[in-house]
C-alpha distance (Angstrom), angle and dihedral (degrees) to the residues before:
residue distance angle dihedral
M1 . . .
E2 3.79 . .
P3 3.83 114.2 .
I4 3.80 116.3 -106.4
L5 3.79 115.5 -131.3
R6 3.80 118.7 -160.4
F7 3.80 126.3 -148.3
Q8 3.78 138.0 -176.9
R9 3.80 112.3 -98.3
S10 3.82 90.4 -130.5
D11 3.81 92.5 54.6
L12 3.80 92.8 51.2
M13 3.80 90.7 46.2
D14 3.79 90.0 52.0
F15 3.81 90.4 52.5
V16 3.82 92.8 48.6
I17 3.81 90.8 50.6
R18 3.81 93.3 48.2
Y19 3.82 91.6 45.4
M20 3.80 96.9 46.6
T21 3.80 96.8 42.0
K22 3.82 88.4 52.0
L23 3.81 85.7 60.1
G24 3.80 93.3 51.4
V25 3.80 101.0 -93.0
S26 3.81 116.2 137.9
Q27 3.79 116.8 -110.6
E28 3.81 92.6 -115.0
D29 3.79 92.6 50.2
A30 3.81 90.5 46.3
K31 3.82 88.6 55.0
T32 3.80 89.8 53.3
V33 3.81 90.9 52.3
G34 3.80 90.1 47.6
R35 3.80 93.2 50.6
V36 3.81 92.2 53.4
L37 3.82 96.1 44.7
I38 3.80 95.2 45.5
C39 3.81 91.6 44.3
A40 3.81 87.8 58.1
D41 3.81 93.8 52.8
I42 3.80 92.8 44.0
R43 3.81 90.9 52.1
G44 3.80 91.8 47.8
V45 3.81 97.5 -105.8
E46 3.80 93.4 125.2
S47 3.81 91.5 161.4
H48 3.83 88.7 72.2
G49 3.79 99.2 34.7
M50 3.79 136.2 85.5
Q51 3.81 92.0 -34.8
R52 3.83 87.4 76.3
L53 3.81 95.9 55.3
G54 3.78 99.2 88.4
S55 3.79 102.3 12.8
Y56 3.81 93.5 58.3
Y57 3.80 115.9 8.9
G58 3.80 99.5 30.7
S59 3.78 93.0 42.8
R60 3.80 95.3 51.5
I61 3.81 93.7 44.5
S62 3.83 92.6 48.0
K63 3.81 90.7 52.2
G64 3.80 92.6 47.9
W65 3.80 92.0 -113.6
L66 3.83 96.0 119.6
D67 3.81 127.3 43.8
P68 3.84 108.6 -122.4
K69 3.82 90.4 -160.4
T70 3.83 91.7 62.8
P71 3.82 101.6 -148.3
F72 3.81 110.2 -141.4
K73 3.80 113.6 -155.4
I74 3.81 125.6 176.5
I75 3.81 107.3 -145.5
T76 3.81 99.5 178.8
E77 3.80 130.9 1.6
S78 3.79 141.1 -179.0
P79 3.83 131.5 172.3
S80 3.81 90.1 -84.9
T81 3.81 105.7 21.8
A82 3.78 143.7 46.2
L83 3.80 140.5 177.4
I84 3.79 114.0 -146.0
D85 3.80 132.4 -166.6
G86 3.82 108.7 -144.7
G87 3.80 93.0 -157.8
N88 3.83 93.1 -133.9
G89 3.78 88.2 -70.3
L90 3.77 135.2 135.3
G91 3.80 110.3 -46.5
Q92 3.80 93.2 -144.3
V93 3.78 92.9 54.7
V94 3.81 98.5 48.5
S95 3.81 90.7 41.1
Y96 3.80 93.7 51.4
K97 3.80 89.7 52.1
A98 3.81 92.3 44.9
M99 3.80 94.3 51.3
R100 3.80 90.7 45.2
M101 3.80 87.4 53.8
A102 3.82 90.9 49.2
I103 3.82 91.1 51.2
N104 3.80 93.0 49.1
K105 3.81 92.5 48.4
A106 3.81 91.9 47.2
K107 3.81 90.1 56.9
T108 3.79 88.3 70.9
A109 3.82 104.9 17.7
G110 3.80 96.9 44.6
I111 3.80 93.5 -133.9
S112 3.79 128.1 35.5
A113 3.80 132.5 -176.3
I114 3.81 125.7 -167.9
T115 3.79 124.9 -175.0
V116 3.81 125.8 -164.9
K117 3.80 132.7 -161.7
N118 3.81 134.5 -177.7
S119 3.80 92.8 37.1
N120 3.81 135.6 124.6
H121 3.80 139.1 -126.1
Y122 3.82 107.3 -44.4
G123 3.82 103.4 -164.6
I124 3.79 122.6 -122.8
A125 3.78 113.9 4.7
G126 3.79 90.8 -144.3
F127 3.80 93.2 67.1
Y128 3.81 91.7 71.5
A129 3.79 94.6 42.1
L130 3.81 87.3 53.6
M131 3.81 90.0 54.9
A132 3.81 89.3 65.8
L133 3.79 91.1 43.5
K134 3.80 90.3 60.1
E135 3.81 87.9 57.9
G136 3.81 92.9 52.1
M137 3.80 91.7 -103.0
I138 3.79 137.7 118.5
G139 3.79 110.3 -106.9
L140 3.81 128.8 -157.7
S141 3.81 123.8 -170.0
L142 3.82 126.9 179.8
T143 3.80 134.4 168.5
N144 3.76 138.3 175.5
S145 3.80 120.4 -139.9
Q146 3.79 145.8 -172.5
P147 3.82 115.0 -52.8
L148 3.81 108.6 -85.4
V149 3.81 102.6 134.5
A150 3.79 129.5 77.9
P151 3.82 117.0 -139.0
T152 3.79 116.5 -119.7
F153 3.84 108.1 -71.2
G154 3.82 90.5 12.6
K155 3.80 129.5 108.9
T156 3.81 101.3 -162.8
A157 3.80 126.3 79.6
V158 3.81 106.5 -108.7
L159 3.81 104.0 144.3
G160 3.78 132.1 59.4
T161 3.80 123.4 -123.7
N162 3.84 83.0 -105.4
P163 3.82 102.1 -168.0
I164 3.79 127.3 -149.2
A165 3.80 123.6 -153.0
L166 3.80 127.5 -178.6
A167 3.80 125.3 174.4
A168 3.82 126.8 -168.9
P169 3.82 126.5 179.2
S170 3.78 124.3 -119.9
G171 3.80 134.3 -175.6
K172 3.80 117.9 -124.4
R173 3.79 94.7 -5.0
H174 3.78 127.4 74.4
P175 3.81 111.0 -85.8
Y176 3.78 118.0 -99.5
L177 3.79 110.2 -103.7
L178 3.78 119.2 173.5
D179 3.81 109.1 -172.8
M180 3.78 112.4 166.1
A181 3.75 142.9 145.7
T182 3.79 117.0 -124.8
S183 3.80 85.7 -133.1
A184 3.79 121.1 77.7
V185 3.83 86.5 -99.5
S186 3.80 137.7 -15.0
Y187 3.80 118.2 -89.2
G188 3.80 87.6 -120.9
K189 3.80 88.3 66.1
I190 3.81 89.6 54.5
Q191 3.82 87.8 53.1
I192 3.80 90.9 51.2
Y193 3.82 91.6 52.9
D194 3.80 89.2 47.6
K195 3.82 90.5 52.4
K196 3.80 89.9 49.3
H197 3.84 91.3 46.7
E198 3.79 90.5 -126.3
H199 3.81 131.9 139.5
I200 3.79 118.4 -109.3
P201 3.82 120.4 -128.9
I202 3.80 117.1 -93.2
G203 3.80 110.0 -97.9
W204 3.80 97.6 42.1
G205 3.79 98.6 93.3
I206 3.79 151.7 -10.4
D207 3.80 133.5 -130.1
E208 3.81 124.8 -120.3
E209 3.80 90.4 -80.8
G210 3.80 91.3 56.7
Q211 3.80 93.4 -107.7
V212 3.80 121.7 137.9
T213 3.82 111.2 -103.2
N214 3.81 138.7 -174.9
E215 3.82 93.4 -158.6
P216 3.84 111.9 101.1
S217 3.82 90.4 -162.3
K218 3.82 89.7 66.1
I219 3.82 92.2 61.8
K220 3.80 110.9 73.0
P221 3.82 134.0 140.1
G222 3.78 116.2 -96.4
G223 3.79 105.0 55.7
H224 3.80 99.4 -50.6
G225 3.77 102.4 120.0
A226 3.79 126.7 -52.4
L227 3.76 144.0 -129.1
L228 3.79 118.1 -101.1
P229 3.82 122.7 -121.3
L230 3.80 119.1 -101.5
G231 3.78 105.2 -70.3
G232 3.80 94.2 34.3
M233 3.79 118.3 -129.0
E234 3.81 125.0 16.9
V235 3.81 91.9 -97.9
T236 3.82 89.9 61.1
A237 3.83 93.5 45.5
G238 3.80 98.9 -96.3
Y239 3.81 87.2 154.4
K240 3.82 87.3 75.0
G241 3.79 91.1 60.9
F242 3.80 88.3 45.3
G243 3.80 89.1 55.0
L244 3.80 93.1 47.8
A245 3.81 90.8 51.1
L246 3.80 89.4 56.2
L247 3.82 90.0 47.7
V248 3.80 87.3 59.3
E249 3.81 90.7 49.3
V250 3.81 91.3 52.6
L251 3.82 92.9 54.6
C252 3.81 96.6 37.4
S253 3.80 111.3 34.0
M254 3.81 103.0 15.3
L255 3.81 94.1 48.1
S256 3.80 94.5 43.7
G257 3.80 98.0 38.7
G258 3.79 89.1 -122.1
N259 3.80 133.1 139.7
F260 3.79 118.8 -63.4
L261 3.82 139.8 -166.6
T262 3.84 111.3 -23.5
N263 3.81 91.0 1.4
V264 3.81 88.9 72.9
G265 3.79 109.2 94.3
G266 3.78 128.7 -132.9
P267 3.82 130.4 -129.9
G268 3.81 93.1 -101.5
R269 3.81 95.5 57.8
P270 3.82 123.2 83.5
E271 3.81 98.5 -138.5
P272 3.83 119.2 88.7
T273 3.79 110.8 -82.7
G274 3.81 92.2 -136.1
V275 3.81 94.6 -149.8
S276 3.83 115.3 179.7
H277 3.82 129.4 -150.5
F278 3.80 138.1 -167.3
F279 3.81 126.1 -155.9
M280 3.79 131.1 -176.4
A281 3.79 131.7 -177.8
I282 3.82 120.5 -166.6
N283 3.78 116.5 -162.5
I284 3.80 103.1 -143.0
E285 3.81 91.8 -162.7
A286 3.81 87.9 65.4
F287 3.82 87.6 66.2
R288 3.80 107.3 28.5
P289 3.83 138.9 -20.7
L290 3.80 111.0 -64.4
V291 3.82 92.0 -132.2
D292 3.81 90.6 56.7
F293 3.80 91.2 48.6
K294 3.81 90.9 51.6
D295 3.81 91.5 48.7
S296 3.80 89.6 51.7
M297 3.80 91.1 48.9
D298 3.81 90.1 52.2
S299 3.80 90.6 49.5
M300 3.80 92.2 49.3
I301 3.80 92.6 47.9
D302 3.82 90.9 46.5
L303 3.80 90.7 52.9
L304 3.79 90.7 51.2
K305 3.79 96.4 45.2
N306 3.80 93.4 44.7
S307 3.79 93.9 51.0
P308 3.84 117.6 107.9
I309 3.82 113.9 -67.9
A310 3.79 123.9 -136.0
T311 3.80 118.0 -108.8
G312 3.79 111.3 -85.8
R313 3.81 94.6 20.1
D314 3.80 126.7 108.9
E315 3.81 102.9 -155.5
I316 3.77 147.1 -17.7
L317 3.79 112.2 -101.4
I318 3.81 125.1 -148.8
A319 3.81 120.9 -142.8
G320 3.80 108.8 -80.5
E321 3.81 95.6 12.0
K322 3.79 95.8 106.6
E323 3.81 91.4 46.2
F324 3.82 93.0 50.0
E325 3.82 89.8 52.6
Y326 3.80 91.5 45.3
A327 3.81 90.5 49.8
K328 3.80 91.0 50.8
Y329 3.81 90.0 54.2
N330 3.81 93.5 45.9
E331 3.80 93.5 47.9
K332 3.80 86.5 59.7
H333 3.82 101.2 38.9
G334 3.82 102.9 31.1
V335 3.80 140.1 -88.8
P336 3.84 108.6 -64.5
L337 3.81 121.3 -131.8
I338 3.79 126.0 168.6
K339 3.81 115.2 -124.1
P340 3.85 96.5 -109.1
I341 3.81 89.4 57.8
V342 3.82 91.0 48.8
D343 3.81 89.4 49.6
D344 3.81 89.8 52.0
L345 3.81 91.5 49.1
R346 3.81 89.8 53.2
K347 3.82 90.6 51.0
D348 3.81 92.2 45.3
G349 3.79 90.8 50.5
E350 3.80 92.8 49.5
K351 3.81 90.9 53.3
V352 3.81 92.1 61.9
G353 3.81 98.2 31.0
V354 3.80 97.0 -104.9
P355 3.82 110.9 121.6
F356 3.79 118.5 -142.0
D357 3.79 94.9 -132.1
C358 3.78 99.5 155.5
P359 3.82 109.7 143.1
V360 3.80 118.3 -123.1
V361 3.82 108.3 -119.3
R362 3.78 95.1 -172.4
E363 3.80 141.0 -2.3
D364 3.80 122.3 -146.4
């Protein structure tokens, strides 16, 4: 097991700002990137956290493949909708602005939907759904991505991991936050297992011959193996994950006119990735009083959690519950990063002349 090093959120944010501004990103936009990356690590989604800073965002900016200024252009707009061109900029930045626009429109329209094209990887989908939650709204966040997933009965990566996130407020209970890939797992999780030199569970991916594998090194972008859809093989209903991935494409790429399937680029290719996103904010007050909605959510969650528990299990967990508890612990004890990720951050910082000098506050 790799040691876990813990850092203060403020120290990591300072490093992200110094690193990104050195590459030409504005300080405000760098803060947005930092918020999304650190949120991922705090919530236990290390595959989408600080490990992406240099390997994806810094690399593409340094090579001139991603615009650090993140142009934000509204192509079409109505009182409740908008289509935005992300200008091949930072996915976090354009997505933050798009979800903020959706929230503001929903305050008057009741429901608002914003779609984005010509963007890049935007981090954890749940971050944007949580933005609506903080306003007492239901938030929905979807994105397509580079081809990493084989369709059911296929052996070549054609689909993205295409995550779905939906957040809904509750009262006394933790909010409901579904944040899931439509693949069995995200590719970032495969990378984490590879860094830890550990086998992946059977059902996560296939090798280049289309055979199920437990070796993370046999699943790489570019025709070398692929992830499986949510559900795994056909016998375990992987076709359902396949269907959900296409649902994401309909709302992201089809609605925006953006890139889809194998037309979406990967981080190692110089052309714009052309990632597309979809955001929706639902103003609960437009339907019923927010307090009543929260009471109903609590009642529903109580019914679920108080239902009979399987032998050998302690409790029934609701989507997001484990991550909210994990975040609470990490806010107190420090943001966790495994040593290989810290080593990479040090190397990434050295490349651009920004030392990773964040002090370790605790080692697990």
